[in-house]
C-alpha positions, -999 to 999 in steps of 0.1 A, spaced: 542 -937 202 567 -944 232 570 -907 233 541 -897 233 535 -919 263 570 -906 276 553 -874 275 519 -884 293 538 -897 321 560 -863 323 525 -847 326 514 -873 346 539 -866 369 545 -829 368 510 -829 381 513 -849 407 542 -831 423 522 -800 417 497 -810 439 517 -822 465 534 -792 467 499 -774 471 490 -790 496 485 -773 528 496 -787 562 476 -786 593 480 -757 617 494 -769 649 466 -781 677 469 -779 716 455 -809 734 469 -802 769 497 -779 785 514 -778 820 518 -768 838 487 -752 845 495 -736 884 519 -711 883 525 -687 915 533 -649 900 572 -647 902 574 -684 915 593 -708 898 579 -740 882 582 -770 866 619 -761 878 648 -772 859 684 -784 866 695 -748 856 667 -731 878 645 -719 848 609 -726 849 603 -749 820 564 -757 800 553 -785 780 523 -781 751 508 -816 738 500 -811 706 493 -825 672 506 -813 638 543 -796 652 570 -793 629 608 -780 634 601 -748 631 570 -742 654 574 -723 689 552 -711 716 540 -680 720 536 -667 758 512 -636 752 530 -617 729 561 -630 735 576 -659 708 603 -684 730 624 -710 716 608 -741 719 622 -774 719 604 -809 695 596 -833 713 580 -864 706 549 -853 723 549 -817 715 571 -789 722 586 -774 757 603 -742 764 622 -727 791 602 -692 803 623 -665 811 608 -652 846 595 -619 834 572 -637 817 557 -646 847 563 -618 871 526 -605 871 497 -621 883 468 -624 853 453 -645 824 475 -654 794 470 -664 762 497 -691 751 491 -706 713 518 -724 689 534 -703 659 548 -722 631 572 -695 617 582 -710 580 541 -712 573 522 -685 594 499 -713 606 488 -706 643 474 -730 672 444 -731 692 446 -708 723 446 -719 753 446 -697 789 473 -703 822 466 -680 848 488 -669 868 476 -661 904 
């Protein structure tokens, strides 16, 4: 009888692990971002190294979440509120609307899109 109980326990434990492993994580979700006013070719949110930076408040951010700026994936720093990144000058050299979203490189999940209008 004890052997049967051990078998049932192992089966239940294995099923629980399978269910946990199959659960999908939620995609990142952008709640806010900044700065929201950027002039073409002008440094913004200037960092000590002279580079521009942006921040994104977001839910469901992981260590593998990156910012996608237009069509360019940017090295991103995970923060307590979401993510931040240094933005290369060539990415804001021209005026116009720019789509920004978060992308989890591990899961392939994409966030909602926000638009930054570069003046």
